[in-house]
C-alpha positions in Angstrom: -2.2 -14.0 37.0 1.0 -12.1 36.4 4.2 -14.0 36.9 6.1 -12.4 39.8 9.5 -13.5 37.9 8.5 -11.0 35.3 7.8 -8.3 37.4 11.1 -8.9 39.3 12.8 -8.7 35.9 11.2 -5.2 35.4 12.7 -3.8 38.6 16.2 -5.6 38.0 16.3 -4.1 34.3 15.2 -0.6 35.8 17.8 -0.5 38.6 20.6 -1.9 36.1 19.7 1.1 33.8 19.8 3.7 36.7 23.3 2.3 37.7 24.5 2.9 34.2 23.1 6.3 33.8 24.5 7.5 37.2 27.9 6.0 36.3 27.7 7.8 32.9 29.3 4.7 31.1 27.1 4.2 28.3 27.7 3.9 24.8 26.6 6.8 22.9 25.3 4.6 19.9 22.9 3.3 22.6 22.2 6.3 24.9 18.8 7.3 23.0 17.7 3.6 22.9 18.3 3.1 26.5 16.8 6.7 27.6 13.6 5.5 26.1 13.7 2.1 27.9 14.4 3.9 31.0 11.5 6.3 30.7 9.2 3.4 29.8 10.2 1.2 32.7 10.0 4.4 35.0 6.3 4.6 34.2 5.7 1.2 35.9 8.3 0.9 38.3 6.3 1.9 41.6 3.6 -0.6 40.6 6.0 -3.2 40.0 7.7 -2.8 43.6 4.2 -2.5 45.3 3.3 -5.9 43.4 6.6 -7.5 44.6 6.1 -6.3 48.3 2.4 -7.0 48.5 2.7 -10.4 50.2 4.9 -9.0 52.9 2.7 -6.0 53.5 -0.4 -8.0 53.4 1.1 -10.5 56.1 1.9 -7.4 58.3 -1.5 -6.3 58.3 -2.9 -9.8 59.1 -0.4 -10.0 62.0 -2.0 -6.8 63.4 -5.4 -7.8 62.8 -4.9 -11.3 64.5 -3.1 -9.9 67.3 -5.7 -9.4 69.9 -3.6 -7.6 72.3 -4.2 -4.7 69.8 -7.0 -2.0 70.4 -10.3 -2.3 68.4 -9.0 0.9 66.6 -5.8 -0.2 65.4 -7.5 -3.6 64.2 -10.2 -1.4 62.3 -7.7 0.4 60.6 -5.6 -2.4 59.6 -8.5 -4.1 58.1 -9.4 -0.8 56.2 -5.8 -0.9 55.0 -6.0 -4.6 54.0 -9.0 -4.1 52.1 -7.6 -0.9 50.0 -4.4 -2.9 49.6 -6.2 -5.8 47.7 -8.0 -3.6 45.6 -4.8 -1.7 44.7 -3.4 -5.1 43.7 -6.1 -5.9 41.4 -5.8 -2.5 39.9 -1.8 -2.9 39.6 -1.9 -6.4 38.3 -4.1 -5.1 35.4 -1.8 -2.5 34.8 1.3 -4.9 34.8 -0.6 -7.5 32.6 -0.9 -4.5 29.8 2.7 -3.5 30.4 4.0 -7.2 29.9 2.1 -7.7 26.7 4.1 -8.3 23.5 5.1 -4.8 22.2 5.9 -3.6 18.8 9.6 -2.4 19.3 8.6 0.3 16.6 5.6 1.9 18.5 7.8 4.7 19.7 9.0 5.4 16.3 8.4 8.3 13.9 6.7 6.9 10.8 6.7 7.5 7.0 3.3 7.2 5.2 2.7 6.4 1.7 -0.6 6.7 0.0 -1.6 5.8 -3.5 -4.4 5.9 -5.8 -5.6 2.5 -6.5 -8.5 1.1 -8.6 -11.0 4.0 -9.9 -9.2 6.1 -11.9 -9.5 9.8 -11.4 -11.7 9.3 -8.5 -9.2 7.1 -6.7 -6.8 9.9 -7.1 -9.5 12.4 -5.5 -9.9 10.2 -2.6 -6.1 9.5 -2.2 -6.1 13.5 -1.7 -9.0 13.3 0.6 -7.0 10.6 2.7 -4.1 13.0 2.8 -6.0 15.8 3.9 -7.5 13.5 6.7 -4.0 12.8 8.2 -3.1 16.3 7.8 -5.7 17.2 10.0 -5.3 14.5 12.5 -1.4 15.4 12.7 -2.5 19.3 13.4 -5.1 18.2 16.1 -2.2 16.1 17.8 0.6 18.7 17.3 2.7 16.2 15.3 5.0 17.5 12.7 4.1 16.5 8.9 6.6 16.8 6.2 6.1 15.9 2.7 8.6 13.8 1.1 7.1 13.3 -2.3 4.1 14.0 -4.2 2.5 13.2 -7.4 -0.5 15.2 -8.6 -3.2 14.0 -11.1 -5.8 15.9 -12.8 -8.7 18.0 -11.1 -6.5 18.3 -7.8 -6.2 14.7 -6.9 -3.0 12.7 -6.1 -1.5 9.6 -7.7 0.8 9.2 -4.8 1.8 11.1 -1.8 4.9 10.1 0.8 5.0 12.1 4.0 6.8 11.6 7.3 5.3 12.2 10.7 7.3 13.4 13.6 6.3 13.4 17.3 5.8 10.9 20.3 4.6 7.4 19.7 3.8 8.0 16.2 3.8 4.6 14.7 1.6 3.1 17.7 -1.2 5.2 16.4 -0.7 5.4 12.5 0.2 1.8 11.9 -3.6 0.7 12.2 -4.0 2.7 9.0 -2.0 0.5 6.8 -4.5 -1.5 3.9 -6.9 -0.8 1.4 -9.3 2.2 1.9 -12.6 2.1 -0.2 -14.8 5.0 -1.1 -18.2 4.8 -2.2 -19.7 8.1 -3.6 -21.0 9.7 -6.7 -18.6 11.3 -8.7 -19.3 14.9 -9.8 -18.9 13.6 -13.6 -21.7 11.2 -13.0 -24.8 12.2 -14.5 -27.1 9.4 -13.6 -26.4 9.6 -10.0 -24.8 6.1 -9.6 -22.4 5.2 -6.7 -18.8 4.4 -7.7 -16.4 2.5 -5.6 -12.6 3.4 -5.7 -9.9 2.7 -3.6 -6.6 4.0 -2.2 -3.8 1.9 -0.3 -1.9 3.2 2.4 1.4 2.0 4.0 2.7 3.2 7.4 6.2 2.4 7.7 8.3 2.9 11.1 11.1 5.4 10.4 14.2 3.5 10.5 17.3 5.0 12.1 21.1 4.2 11.3 21.1 2.1 14.5 18.0 0.0 13.2 19.5 -1.2 10.1 22.7 -1.0 8.2 22.6 0.0 4.8 26.1 -0.6 3.2 27.2 2.0 0.4 28.5 -1.0 -1.7 24.9 -2.4 -1.7 23.3 0.9 -3.4 23.5 1.8 -7.0 22.6 5.7 -7.3 21.5 7.0 -10.5 21.1 10.6 -11.3 18.7 12.3 -14.1 17.0 15.5 -14.8 13.8 16.0 -13.1 10.9 15.8 -15.4 7.7 18.1 -15.2 4.2 17.5 -16.5 4.2 16.3 -20.0 7.9 15.7 -19.9 9.1 19.2 -19.6 12.5 19.8 -17.9 12.1 21.4 -14.6 15.7 22.2 -14.4 18.8 21.9 -16.6 20.9 20.0 -13.8 21.0 16.2 -13.0 18.9 16.8 -9.6 16.9 13.8 -9.8 17.7 10.8 -7.8 17.1 7.2 -8.0 18.6 4.7 -5.7 18.5 0.8 -5.8 19.1 -1.4 -2.7 20.7 -4.1 -4.5 20.1 -7.3 -2.0 16.4 -6.4 -1.5 15.5 -4.8 -5.0 14.1 -1.8 -3.3 13.9 1.2 -5.5 13.3 4.7 -4.6 13.2 7.8 -7.0 13.2 11.4 -5.6 13.0 14.5 -7.8 11.0 17.1 -5.6 14.0 19.2 -4.7 16.1 21.2 -7.0 19.3 20.0 -5.0 20.6 16.6 -5.8 21.8 16.3 -2.3 18.2 16.9 -0.7 16.7 14.3 -3.2 19.4 12.1 -2.1 18.8 12.4 1.5 15.0 11.9 1.0 15.5 8.9 -1.1 17.6 7.3 1.5 15.2 8.2 4.1 12.4 6.2 2.4 14.8 3.4 1.2 16.1 2.6 4.8 12.5 2.6 6.2 11.2 0.2 3.3 14.0 -2.4 3.7 13.4 -2.1 7.6 10.1 -2.8 7.1 10.7 -5.8 5.0 13.2 -7.1 7.5 10.6 -6.5 10.3 7.7 -8.5 8.6 10.0 -11.4 7.6 11.2 -11.7 11.2 7.6 -11.7 12.4 6.4 -14.2 10.1 9.4 -16.4 11.4 8.6 -15.7 15.1 5.0 -16.1 15.5 1.8 -17.5 13.4 -0.3 -15.5 15.9 0.7 -12.3 14.3 -1.9 -12.7 11.6 -4.5 -12.7 14.2 -3.6 -9.2 15.3 -4.7 -5.9 13.9 -1.7 -3.9 13.1 -0.3 -6.4 10.6 0.5 -3.6 8.2 -0.8 -5.8 5.1 -1.5 -3.2 2.4 -3.4 -5.8 0.3 -6.2 -6.0 3.1 -9.4 -4.2 3.0 -9.7 -2.5 6.3 -12.1 0.5 5.8 -14.7 1.8 3.7 -16.0 5.5 3.3 -19.7 5.5 2.2 -20.5 9.2 1.3 -24.1 8.8 0.4 -25.0 7.0 3.9 -22.5 9.6 5.8 -20.8 6.5 7.4 -17.1 4.9 7.8 -17.0 1.1 8.6 -13.8 -0.5 9.9 -14.1 -4.0 9.0 -11.4 -5.6 11.3 -13.5 -4.6 14.2 -17.0 -4.3 12.7 -17.3 -0.7 13.9 -19.6 1.8 12.1 -19.5 5.5 12.5 -22.1 7.5 11.1 -20.0 10.8 11.3 -18.1 10.6 7.9 -17.4 14.5 7.7 -16.4 14.5 11.3 -14.0 11.5 10.5 -12.5 12.8 7.4 -11.9 16.1 9.4 -9.9 14.5 11.9 -12.4 15.3 14.7 -13.3 11.8 15.7 -10.4 9.6 14.3 -9.3 9.0 18.0 -12.5 7.3 18.6 -11.8 4.6 15.8 -8.3 4.2 16.8 -9.1 3.9 20.5 -11.3 0.7 19.5 -8.8 -0.7 17.2 -6.1 -0.6 20.1 -8.5 -2.1 22.2 -9.3 -5.0 19.9 -5.5 -5.5 19.3 -4.8 -5.3 23.2 -7.7 -8.1 23.7 -6.1 -10.2 21.1 -2.8 -10.1 22.8 -4.3 -10.8 26.2 -6.0 -14.0 24.9 -2.6 -15.3 23.2 -0.8 -14.5 26.3 -3.4 -16.4 28.6 -3.3 -19.4 26.1 
């Protein structure tokens, strides 16, 4: 059962925001946030109003049905309308339940994704590159904008690390389920006896923090500049363009040297640093607020093994939902990634519904 007071809160909030926008009296710093909230409430407002008015409309129809002075045709029409009204109420109630579920306030944010080669040496770095290509294809398919922030290559075309940002609609709500340890089982090209090797890569998905989300004081930062180094310690350029930023209170350190401009490197490093500090604060608050969070899927725990990619058997298995797809190549090409994500979202939603009911 949906609490009617919660539905009334939706209507009151929507009408309050509507008045604020029509008056034009909104703090410019809060405009973007309130615009998103207003648009989000706009998706459910008609359903909320119907739900609140249901009892009144139902009673009107019952009065028509019970009034014996009415023609049979009018009574039949009223009975038909009543059946449709009850059916519509059930549908609206389900939609409101989902809307009222505890939401991750970062779901509509852009994301910063960090992929790092884990155990497995060269094979792990090749798998790191495979994962990056997979996300690149998913982003292309969804028409999201992917921008590389930092990349560290290994031998044979692999990556030791790659950091990139993804911009679009509701990015974090989709990509947050990718955080954790991804394991690969396959026969390396250098393996002469055909033995299957296991290696891993870690994926961290951070909501991209904006200045309004977290305040980073200049006095809390230590910024060091140095010359960017190339392969083998060779100097890439003769100016101090590389930047290392340390956030003193949290100890978070970010280095950036991809760009030739010190200014651009500093901007990229700050972008990553802001998101890492924000993520650390977010996790701390989540742990304080709820013990149920560990039962949810999108925990973002990068030490948790979430998925195995088995090449000899052509399968990919997500261990959180015990789902195996025997379409590994299609999955890596981004074609059926949505199928896995849909099941992860459903499972997460069901867990939240159970927690809400209990």
